[in-house]
N, C-alpha and C positions, 0 to 999 in steps of 0.2 A: 471502838474506842469512843469515849465521851468527847463531846466538843468542848474544849476548855477555853476557847477564845471568844465566847460571848463577851461583849464589852466590859461588863463588871464581874463576870463569872470568875475570872482569874484572880482579881483582887479579893473577892469574897472568899474564895477557897484558900488563898494565901493567908488572909487575916484570920480565918477560922482555925487555921493551924498554928497561929501565933508566930508566923514567920515575917521577917522584914523583907523588903525587896532585895536587899543585899544578900541575905541568907538564901533566898530562893535562887538568886542569880548564881551563887557559888555552887549550890546543889545541882543545878541544871548545866552549869559550865558555860554560862554566858555573862555578859557585862550587866551592870546595874542599869545602864541606859537602855539596854535591850528589854529588860523586864518592864521598865517604865513605859517604853513605846508600845509594848504588847498590852499593858493594862489600860493605856489611854486609847487603844484601838488605832494607833498611827500605823502600826505594821502587825503582821501575823508571823508566827514562827515558821521557819523552814520545816519541811516534813521531819527531818531528823531531830530538830529541837522540839517540835511539837510532841513527838513520841517520848523523848526524854522528860519533858515537862509533865506529861500525863503520867508517866511511870513514877516520877518523884512524888507528885501530888497524891496519886492513888495509894502508894506505899505508906506515906505519912498518914493519910486518912484511915487506912486499915489499922495502923499502929494506935491511933487515937481511939478507934472503936474498941480495940482489944483491951485498952487500958481503962475503959469505963466500968 
């Protein structure tokens, strides 16, 4: 599994997909505050959230590649 929690990596991946923090939070099933703390590096996701986050980002990145 890719490491999604490099300090700016999550923010870069989210923005590249055109998602707001709120949209990503909804897709992952966490709060807006949670996404914000992950992006700032204040906390890291629990293993189950990290897995869901990676799944969501990877699926959306694949869809974007397929639509090019």
